[in-house]
N, C-alpha and C positions, 0 to 999 in steps of 0.2 A: 463892385463890392459884394462879396458873400453875405448871408444873414449872420447877424451877431448877436448872440446873449450876452447881455450888460449885466455885472454881478454889483451885487450893493455897493461894494466899496465905491466902484466908479461913481455912481450918484453920491453918495457921502462925500467923497471929495469936492464934487462939484458946488459943495455948501461950505467947505472949510477952508478958512481964511489963514489956519495954522501951517499950510503948504501950498505957497503962490505957484509954485509951477504943477504942482500936481491939480490944483483947484483949474489952471488954465487948460492944462492937457484933456481934464476931465470934459471940461464945459467944449472943446474943439471936437474930442469924441462925440458928445451928445449931439453938437450942431450936424455932424458928419451923418449920423443913422436918422437924423430928423429930414436930413433933404433928400435923403435916398431911401427912407420908409423902409429900412434893413433893419431896425432894433427891435430886439425881443426882451422883454422881461417877465418876470412869473409874480406871481401874487405875494409868494414867499419874500423876493426881490421889495416889492413895495411896503409889506409890514417890517422887514428888518430896516428899510430907509427911514421909514417914520421912526422906530426905535432908537436907532443910532444918532439920527438926526437932534432928536430931543433931548437924549439922555448924554450922548458924548459931547454933542457939539453945543448942547443947551438951547437948540433953537426954538423959537416960538412955534408951540404949536401948529398955531394957526397959519404961520407963513408955509411951514412945513406941508401941511394940507393943500396950501395952494399950489406948492412946487410938484406935489403926487398928481394934481391934476394934470400939470404939464406933461408927464408923461402917458396921457391918455394916448398919443399920437403912435406909442410904440405897440406892436403886438405883443399881447398878455396871454401869458398861460396860466392856467387855473391850477392849481396843484389838488389833484385828485387822489383816491385811494390806489388807483392804478400807477401813478407817479410814485408815489411812496413805494410800492412795493420793488418799481425798478430803481429806486434811489437804494433802497436795500440792498438788493444784488450787487449795484455799482459799487457801495459801501464794502462789502463783502469780497467782492472779486479785485477793488483796487486800492481795497486798506486807506482808504481816506475816510476824513470825516462824513456822517449821513448827510449835514447840512450841504457841504460841499456836494455830495452824491446828487442831491435833489436839486440842485442847480445843473450839473450835468445831466440827470433824466431831464428835466423842463427844457433846457436847450436841445438836445436829442429829439424831445416830442415834437419841436418847434422846427425842425429839421436845420438848425443853424450847423454852420461850418465852424464857425470861431467863437469863443468865449473870453470876454475881455474881462481879467481879474488879479489880484495878486494873491490870491489864496492859493494856488497849484502850482505844477512846474510849467514854466513856459516851455512851449515844445510838444508838451505831453497830448497824445489823443486817447480819449476815453469814448466809445460809442458813434465815432466818426466826427467827436467836437476837438478841435485843436483850441489848447488853451495858450492865450495871449497874453503875458504883462505890458500894457501900454505903458506903463513908466519905466519899463526896463530900457536901458540906454545899450546899443552895442558895442 
């Protein structure tokens, strides 16, 4: 398996009991990357996960903090000024949101081949990173 960047929505769905299919798929995906040690996230994803889980899902902040600790086995990309500059370029060149561009910049920085997300077009390749929607059935 190639290195895979995991977008925030995959992590949020791993706690979301409103859609049991996405919950199961997300947990299976996270088990796969945990076993193979090929999962990557960024500090942006950690922050977004905390906010989405506590605000949208109304999860207990202490529980979410514990879940965040469980992601420490993943490779974590620190968002720095150079990544932000790269994201601005990606944003302008590809006409995608800055936040999605920052995800792509972090994935490319970590040499990921794949990005699991719902937020971009499946099959799209930006900066060598292929977008995969793991919930999309063929």
